[in-house]
C-alpha positions in Angstrom: 134.0 151.8 133.3 130.4 151.1 134.4 129.3 152.5 131.0 131.5 150.0 129.2 130.1 147.2 131.3 126.5 148.2 130.4 127.4 148.5 126.7 129.2 145.1 126.7 126.3 143.5 128.6 123.7 145.0 126.3 125.7 143.9 123.3 125.8 140.4 124.6 122.0 140.3 125.1 121.5 141.6 121.6 123.7 138.9 120.2 122.0 136.2 122.3 118.6 137.5 121.2 119.7 137.5 117.6 120.9 133.9 117.9 117.6 132.8 119.5 115.7 134.5 116.7 117.8 132.9 114.0 117.4 129.5 115.7 113.6 130.0 115.8 113.6 131.1 112.2 115.6 128.0 111.1 113.3 125.8 113.2 110.2 127.3 111.5 111.7 127.0 108.1 112.6 123.4 108.8 109.1 122.6 109.9 107.6 124.2 106.8 110.0 122.4 104.6 109.2 119.1 106.3 105.5 119.7 105.8 106.0 120.8 102.2 108.3 117.8 101.5 105.5 115.3 102.4 103.6 114.1 99.4 100.0 115.3 99.9 96.9 113.7 98.5 94.0 116.0 97.8 90.9 114.2 98.9 87.2 115.1 98.6 84.2 113.5 100.3 80.6 114.2 101.0 78.4 114.1 104.1 74.7 113.2 104.0 71.8 112.8 106.4 70.4 109.3 107.0 67.7 110.1 104.4 70.4 111.0 101.8 70.2 114.8 102.0 73.5 116.7 101.7 74.5 118.2 105.1 76.3 121.6 105.3 78.3 122.8 108.3 79.7 119.4 109.3 83.3 119.4 110.5 85.5 116.5 109.2 88.8 115.8 110.8 91.5 113.3 109.7 94.0 111.7 112.1 97.4 110.2 111.7 98.4 107.0 113.4 99.4 109.0 116.5 95.8 110.2 116.8 96.8 113.8 115.9 94.7 115.9 113.5 96.5 116.4 110.2 93.7 118.3 108.4 90.1 119.3 108.8 87.4 121.0 106.8 83.8 122.1 106.9 81.2 120.9 104.4 79.5 123.4 102.0 75.8 123.6 101.2 76.1 120.5 98.9 77.7 118.5 101.7 81.2 118.5 100.0 84.5 118.9 101.8 88.1 118.7 100.7 91.2 118.0 102.7 95.0 117.7 102.2 96.3 114.4 103.7 99.9 113.2 103.7 100.3 110.0 101.7 101.7 108.2 104.8 98.5 108.9 106.7 96.5 107.0 104.1 99.1 104.2 104.2 99.9 104.5 100.6 103.6 103.7 100.6 103.8 102.4 97.1 106.2 104.7 95.1 105.1 103.7 91.6 102.3 105.8 90.0 102.0 103.7 86.8 98.9 101.8 87.9 96.5 104.7 88.5 94.5 106.7 86.1 96.1 109.8 84.6 93.9 112.8 84.1 95.1 115.9 82.2 93.3 118.9 83.6 93.0 121.1 86.6 92.8 119.8 90.1 90.2 122.6 90.7 87.5 120.5 89.1 87.0 118.6 92.3 88.1 120.9 95.1 86.4 124.1 93.9 89.4 125.8 92.3 91.9 125.2 95.1 94.9 124.9 92.9 96.3 128.0 94.6 96.1 126.2 97.9 97.9 123.2 96.4 100.8 125.5 95.4 101.2 127.0 98.9 103.5 124.8 101.0 103.1 126.9 104.2 99.4 126.0 104.3 99.9 122.3 103.3 98.3 120.0 105.8 96.2 122.7 107.5 92.9 123.2 105.9 91.1 123.2 102.5 87.7 124.7 101.7 85.6 123.4 98.9 84.2 126.8 98.1 84.0 130.4 99.2 80.9 129.5 101.1 82.8 126.8 103.1 85.7 129.2 103.6 83.3 131.7 105.3 83.0 129.4 108.3 84.8 130.5 111.5 88.4 129.3 111.1 89.9 127.9 114.4 93.4 128.5 113.0 93.0 132.2 113.9 92.2 131.1 117.5 95.5 129.1 117.7 93.7 125.8 117.7 95.7 124.2 114.9 99.3 125.1 114.2 100.8 125.7 110.7 101.7 122.3 109.4 99.0 120.4 111.2 99.6 117.4 113.4 98.3 119.3 116.5 94.9 118.4 117.9 92.4 121.2 117.8 91.2 121.9 121.3 89.3 125.1 120.5 86.7 123.9 118.0 86.3 120.4 119.3 88.2 117.8 121.4 88.4 115.0 118.8 91.7 113.2 119.3 91.2 109.8 121.0 93.3 109.6 124.1 93.8 105.9 124.1 97.1 104.6 122.6 95.3 101.6 121.3 92.1 102.0 119.3 89.5 99.4 118.1 90.2 100.4 114.5 92.8 97.8 113.6 92.0 98.1 109.9 92.9 101.8 109.9 96.4 100.9 108.7 95.2 99.2 105.5 96.1 100.9 102.2 93.8 103.9 101.6 92.4 103.9 105.1 92.6 106.5 107.9 90.8 107.5 111.1 88.1 110.1 110.6 85.8 112.0 112.8 82.7 114.0 111.7 80.6 116.2 114.0 77.6 118.4 113.3 75.1 120.1 115.6 72.0 118.0 116.0 73.7 114.8 114.6 75.4 111.9 116.2 79.2 112.1 116.0 80.9 109.6 113.7 84.3 108.1 114.5 85.4 105.4 112.2 87.8 104.3 109.4 87.4 106.3 106.2 88.6 104.8 102.9 89.5 105.9 99.4 87.2 104.4 96.8 89.0 106.1 93.8 92.4 107.7 93.2 93.9 109.3 90.2 96.9 111.4 89.2 96.0 114.9 88.0 97.9 117.6 86.2 97.5 121.1 87.3 99.1 124.5 86.7 100.3 126.6 89.6 102.8 129.5 89.6 103.2 129.2 85.8 104.4 125.6 86.2 102.7 122.4 85.4 102.8 119.8 88.2 101.2 116.5 89.1 99.4 115.5 92.2 97.2 112.6 93.5 93.5 113.2 93.9 91.3 110.9 95.9 87.6 110.4 96.6 86.5 109.2 100.0 83.5 107.0 100.9 80.3 109.1 101.7 79.4 109.6 105.3 75.8 109.4 106.7 75.0 111.2 109.9 72.0 110.2 111.9 70.0 112.6 114.1 70.7 112.7 117.9 67.3 111.2 118.7 67.6 108.4 116.1 68.2 104.8 117.0 70.6 104.4 114.1 74.3 105.1 114.3 76.1 107.4 111.9 77.9 105.3 109.3 80.4 105.3 106.4 79.0 103.8 103.2 81.6 101.4 101.6 79.5 100.0 98.8 81.1 101.9 95.9 83.1 99.8 93.4 82.2 96.6 95.2 81.0 93.5 93.3 77.5 92.7 94.6 76.7 89.8 92.3 78.6 87.5 89.9 77.7 84.3 88.1 78.7 81.8 85.3 76.1 80.6 82.8 76.3 77.6 82.8 78.8 76.7 85.6 79.1 73.1 84.5 80.2 72.5 80.9 81.9 70.1 78.6 84.6 71.0 76.0 83.2 72.9 73.1 80.6 74.9 75.1 80.7 78.6 75.8 80.3 80.2 79.2 78.9 83.7 79.9 80.4 85.6 82.8 78.2 88.2 84.5 79.3 90.6 87.3 77.6 93.6 88.9 79.4 96.5 90.6 78.1 99.6 92.3 79.4 102.6 90.3 79.9 105.9 92.3 78.2 109.1 91.0 81.5 111.0 91.1 84.0 111.1 89.6 83.5 109.6 86.1 85.6 106.5 86.7 87.4 104.6 84.0 88.4 101.0 84.8 88.9 97.6 83.3 87.2 94.4 84.5 89.1 91.2 84.0 88.4 87.5 84.9 91.2 85.0 85.4 91.4 81.2 85.5 93.2 80.1 88.7 94.6 77.0 87.1 95.7 78.3 83.7 96.2 82.0 84.3 94.2 82.8 81.2 92.3 86.1 81.3 89.1 87.5 79.7 87.9 91.1 79.7 84.4 91.8 80.8 82.6 94.6 78.8 80.1 97.1 80.3 76.5 96.3 79.6 74.9 99.2 81.5 73.7 99.7 85.1 77.0 98.5 86.6 76.8 95.1 84.8 79.8 93.6 83.0 79.7 90.6 80.8 82.3 88.4 79.1 82.5 85.0 77.4 84.7 81.9 77.9 85.1 79.4 75.1 85.9 76.0 76.7 88.3 74.3 74.3 89.3 70.6 74.4 92.6 71.7 76.1 90.7 73.2 79.1 91.6 71.5 82.4 88.9 69.2 83.7 87.0 69.4 87.1 86.7 72.5 89.3 88.6 75.8 88.6 88.1 79.2 90.1 87.4 82.2 87.8 88.3 85.3 89.8 87.1 88.8 88.7 88.9 92.0 89.6 88.7 95.6 88.3 91.6 97.9 88.0 92.1 101.6 86.8 92.1 102.2 83.1 94.3 104.7 81.3 92.3 107.6 79.6 94.9 108.2 76.9 95.2 104.4 76.1 91.9 102.7 76.8 91.7 98.9 77.2 93.7 96.4 79.2 97.0 97.3 80.8 99.8 94.9 80.9 101.6 96.8 83.7 98.6 96.9 86.0 97.9 93.2 85.4 101.5 92.3 86.1 101.4 94.3 89.4 98.2 92.5 90.4 99.8 89.1 89.7 102.9 90.1 91.7 100.7 91.1 94.6 98.9 87.7 94.4 95.5 89.5 94.4 94.1 87.1 91.8 95.0 84.1 93.8 91.8 82.6 95.3 93.9 80.8 98.0 95.1 84.1 99.4 93.0 86.9 101.0 92.2 89.9 98.9 93.7 93.1 100.2 92.2 96.2 98.6 94.9 98.7 97.5 93.5 101.7 95.7 96.8 102.2 93.8 96.6 98.7 92.3 93.0 97.8 92.0 89.6 99.5 91.7 87.3 96.8 92.9 86.9 96.7 96.7 86.6 92.9 96.6 87.3 89.9 94.4 84.5 87.8 92.9 85.4 84.1 92.9 83.3 81.7 90.8 83.6 78.0 90.4 83.6 76.5 86.9 83.3 72.8 86.5 84.6 71.2 83.2 83.5 67.7 82.5 85.5 65.2 80.4 84.0 64.8 77.0 81.9 61.7 76.5 83.4 59.0 74.4 
């Protein structure tokens, strides 16, 4: 009788243990599937010193809106790092992909051949290395610092997650923006809002299948030395209009007006975009052609039907299509719908819609013809 009780009790414990194991297994599978189901953006960036030298061994961490680390990486000898960031963390909620540049090729060209990493859903959101050299750094995952699937602050390598529920970075929720922290021995820590300056859709092969993913480039980071009076900063100058003018800006019907605009072009990747100027009163548009050194030029012919007095000529750049160069009706329609050309409304940079980080607004004055 006692023997039967022991057997029955043991059998019950086995069943209970088996149930707990199955529940844990289901929970783990659910977490992995949840992580894998999130659309990830494969982002690369670079860390420099204040005198523009690439810095190796810097740790870059990205946070979600709950101030939890979603991914981190070390920079290699050339200062490059690559990370996997959920689309929601970069506040890119737009579902349509028809307004970004398509690139047919391997994603490995910008993250050091990490296509195998892209295809592994278990590691999604944990860590990417830009090269074998970067991968050789001590990995805090092995110490239990960051769990599979990310979203857990790493307390082993460095305590980076801000504890305050409210942060001073109100603009971190703008499209293409996220909270970023960069640390390196001998340098001043950087905590700020990192941003995408270029995004494109890439085609890659993994597991014998061809798939598409979003690849993004982040603004370069400059770390100052600990004894420096300068703060570490994020350079946001890429793809920003720094100058624009009309020659002349006061005309009569029958004259021609030259449009000049200058933009800072990033060294990587090789970007393809279209620069277009639009008349705020008529909606007429003119394409500006590249003239070298980041300068773009176009021409307006002021006809007798041109409206008189002041009108705003607004200049915006958007992503071109490599397979079909030239202006894109779909992109221009999307920009119109978002009111980004409207000089009466603030310009909100969205890397999925536009390339230029700002809008250049110029005033053209058309005088009535003399009788």
